[in-house]
C-alpha positions as MATLAB code, in Angstrom:
seq = 'MAAENNFEIDKIKTAQGDLVITCIGHATLMISFGGKIIHIDPVTQMADYSKLPKADLILITHEHPDHLDLKAIEMIKTGKTSIVATENVAKQLTGSIILKNGDEKTIMGLKIEAVPAYNLVNMRSPGVPYHAKGIGNGYIITFSDKRLYIAGDTENIPEMKNLRDIDIAFLPMNLPYTMTPEMVADAVRAFRPKIIYPYHYGKTDVSKLIDLLKNEKNIEVRVRKMM';
ca = [
      21.265   24.488   -3.268;
      19.338   21.823   -1.381;
      20.101   23.326    2.022;
      18.556   26.622    0.961;
      15.331   24.798    0.184;
      15.483   22.591    3.301;
      15.419   19.463    1.176;
      16.598   16.245    2.804;
      19.459   14.521    1.001;
      20.628   10.929    1.272;
      23.868    9.535   -0.160;
      23.993    5.852   -0.955;
      27.274    4.254   -1.946;
      27.500    2.287   -5.179;
      30.408    0.559   -6.890;
      30.721    3.615   -9.134;
      30.358    6.460   -6.650;
      27.616    8.018   -4.568;
      23.968    7.938   -5.539;
      22.590   11.221   -4.181;
      18.832   11.372   -3.614;
      17.197   14.728   -2.898;
      13.729   14.343   -1.355;
      11.901   17.397   -2.651;
       8.382   16.519   -1.518;
       5.267   14.440   -2.230;
       6.253   12.323   -5.269;
       9.014   14.647   -6.443;
      12.666   13.604   -6.317;
      15.985   14.680   -7.765;
      18.830   12.221   -8.207;
      22.486   12.827   -8.955;
      24.751   10.047  -10.180;
      27.834    9.923  -12.337;
      27.624   13.602  -13.187;
      24.010   13.291  -14.382;
      20.909   14.933  -12.892;
      17.653   12.953  -12.957;
      14.357   14.571  -11.991;
      11.373   12.390  -11.036;
       7.861   13.848  -11.375;
       8.990   17.498  -11.013;
       6.190   19.767   -9.772;
       6.468   23.524   -9.191;
       4.353   23.330   -6.035;
       7.216   21.427   -4.437;
      10.202   23.573   -5.447;
      11.450   26.642   -7.269;
      12.796   24.915  -10.348;
      14.508   28.055  -11.569;
      17.034   27.413   -8.775;
      17.524   23.685   -9.317;
      20.011   21.987  -11.645;
      18.954   21.366  -15.221;
      17.883   17.845  -16.061;
      19.848   15.341  -18.073;
      16.946   12.940  -17.644;
      13.328   13.358  -16.506;
      11.023   10.469  -15.584;
       7.255   10.974  -15.372;
       5.139    8.206  -13.835;
       1.714    9.320  -15.078;
      -0.378   12.265  -16.197;
      -2.035   13.402  -12.939;
      -1.149   17.043  -12.153;
       0.712   16.239   -8.927;
       3.128   14.206  -11.090;
       3.065   15.946  -14.470;
       3.748   19.693  -14.411;
       4.657   21.086  -17.817;
       5.859   24.355  -16.284;
       8.384   22.565  -14.072;
       9.625   20.473  -16.973;
      10.066   23.542  -19.149;
      12.190   25.149  -16.443;
      14.659   22.276  -16.121;
      14.888   20.752  -19.575;
      17.529   21.636  -22.140;
      18.031   20.673  -25.748;
      19.854   17.571  -24.516;
      17.345   16.436  -21.871;
      15.784   12.998  -22.323;
      12.245   12.510  -20.997;
      10.861    9.058  -20.203;
       7.089    8.931  -20.003;
       3.895    6.955  -20.439;
       1.785    7.138  -23.589;
      -0.660    9.574  -21.980;
       2.125   11.845  -20.778;
       3.803   11.780  -24.191;
       0.650   13.261  -25.722;
       1.504   16.432  -23.803;
       5.299   16.125  -24.097;
       6.257   15.528  -27.693;
       9.612   13.880  -28.173;
       9.339   11.810  -25.015;
      10.700    8.280  -24.896;
       7.613    6.152  -24.304;
       7.942    3.143  -22.031;
       4.955    0.881  -21.487;
       4.581   -1.523  -18.570;
       7.222   -4.216  -19.044;
       9.469   -2.179  -21.341;
      13.100   -1.481  -20.550;
      15.657    0.779  -22.154;
      19.185    1.936  -21.416;
      19.429    5.735  -21.464;
      22.627    7.622  -20.649;
      24.101    4.366  -19.414;
      21.242    3.745  -16.984;
      18.981    0.730  -17.352;
      15.366    1.853  -16.862;
      12.543   -0.652  -16.454;
       8.880    0.400  -16.569;
       6.706   -1.617  -14.213;
       2.936   -1.520  -13.649;
       1.333    0.950  -11.235;
      -2.410    0.687  -10.589;
      -5.244    0.226   -8.092;
      -6.882   -3.072   -7.250;
      -9.036   -1.929   -4.336;
      -9.441    1.839   -4.220;
     -11.974    3.172   -6.706;
     -12.996    6.658   -7.826;
     -16.469    5.232   -8.387;
     -17.697    1.624   -8.629;
     -15.488   -0.161  -11.132;
     -13.394    2.950  -11.877;
      -9.988    2.846  -10.131;
      -8.037    5.991   -9.322;
      -5.239    4.515  -11.411;
      -6.186    1.970  -14.058;
      -3.951   -0.918  -15.041;
      -1.681   -0.328  -18.022;
      -1.678    3.481  -17.878;
       0.837    4.524  -15.212;
       4.435    3.438  -14.694;
       6.671    2.712  -11.822;
      10.371    2.746  -12.702;
      13.341    0.636  -11.684;
      16.605    2.434  -12.391;
      19.929    0.623  -12.100;
      22.760    2.754  -10.756;
      25.885    0.607  -10.965;
      25.237   -2.200   -8.438;
      22.132   -0.596   -6.877;
      18.538   -0.895   -8.103;
      16.163    1.941   -7.205;
      12.397    1.452   -7.488;
      10.101    4.467   -7.830;
       6.631    2.954   -7.520;
       4.435    5.795   -8.796;
       0.770    5.743   -7.770;
      -0.075    2.124   -7.075;
      -1.238   -0.431   -4.546;
       0.532   -3.612   -3.410;
      -0.107   -5.262   -6.759;
       1.226   -8.729   -7.669;
       3.809   -7.231  -10.038;
       5.280   -5.232   -7.156;
       5.323   -8.178   -4.791;
       7.149  -10.253   -7.414;
      10.035   -7.795   -7.728;
      13.450   -9.003   -6.634;
      16.880   -7.516   -5.906;
      15.589   -4.023   -5.101;
      17.992   -2.023   -2.966;
      15.940    1.163   -2.509;
      12.169    1.579   -2.878;
       9.935    4.645   -2.795;
       6.388    3.465   -2.048;
       3.260    5.678   -1.941;
       1.106    5.564    1.157;
      -2.059    7.629    1.171;
      -5.743    6.836    0.902;
      -7.840    6.734   -1.099;
      -5.367    6.983   -3.962;
      -2.640    4.469   -3.147;
      -1.768    2.310   -0.121;
      -2.370    2.000    3.591;
       0.622    1.291    5.855;
      -0.613   -2.300    5.972;
      -0.513   -2.566    2.168;
       2.995   -1.129    2.048;
       4.169   -3.543    4.738;
       2.609   -6.461    2.863;
       4.485   -5.533   -0.309;
       7.773   -4.900    1.507;
       7.645   -8.302    3.191;
       7.207   -9.880   -0.239;
       9.944   -8.189   -2.277;
      12.212   -7.166    0.604;
      13.979   -3.963   -0.471;
      16.968   -3.077    1.675;
      15.800    0.530    2.190;
      12.200    1.683    1.954;
      11.060    5.283    1.794;
       7.349    5.999    2.211;
       6.496    8.882   -0.092;
       3.386   10.653   -1.372;
       2.023    9.959    2.106;
      -0.116   13.035    2.815;
      -1.520   12.857    6.332;
      -0.887    9.144    6.788;
       0.763    8.262   10.096;
       4.127    6.904    8.971;
       4.827    5.577   12.470;
       2.334    2.799   11.699;
       4.565    1.560    8.912;
       7.640    1.706   11.119;
       5.814   -0.383   13.736;
       4.595   -2.918   11.158;
       8.123   -3.497    9.874;
      10.051   -3.201   13.134;
      10.784   -6.931   13.302;
      11.848   -7.331    9.682;
      15.576   -7.954    9.497;
      17.691   -6.216    6.861;
      14.926   -3.759    5.914;
      15.442   -0.114    6.866;
      12.526    2.347    6.847;
      13.633    5.914    6.140;
      11.092    8.662    6.679;
      11.689   11.959    4.875;
       9.464   15.000    4.265;
       7.550   13.492    1.338;
       3.976   14.378    2.260;
];
């Protein structure tokens, strides 16, 4: 399935089997673990969802159209699909499980933590950030002995820099909406994930991030087609 779409796939070993991450594009991911399929911010622009596995679980970080696509969700959900979302997203997706910043819930045996995602510096207009505090989520999902952080649209905020014990992190890197390579490197040096994937990076030169982190021990930068 993934090969037909030229998606890049990574397998990460956990104490309870492989965590399989399919990098679909931009902010869109698909994860397989323990016989369950988890879709993150599915968007039809990134994939033909009629050809992808149905979702056991869907996580939506926020309501912007490059993250929330009702058509994609309709194509992969079933009567048994659980959807985790923000309050704003849930207004468009009735029946969603709402997690606010700081909430956590165990769903299908997976611990899911909602963490803040917002802008401190980049503004749509004076005083109006592209992503306001308290609206969007990042998610930390625990897969056996591995913790995966999907940051959503955010900058290198204090809440991110205070995270600990993150094994895998997907961090956005494109201006003016999220972070520069320097911001990503600043955050990574603070919370020290073992593997970092830049994603949602548009035309940003990812080689800058690789150079900024080249001397950091025990931190691997993995670049995939997540423009």
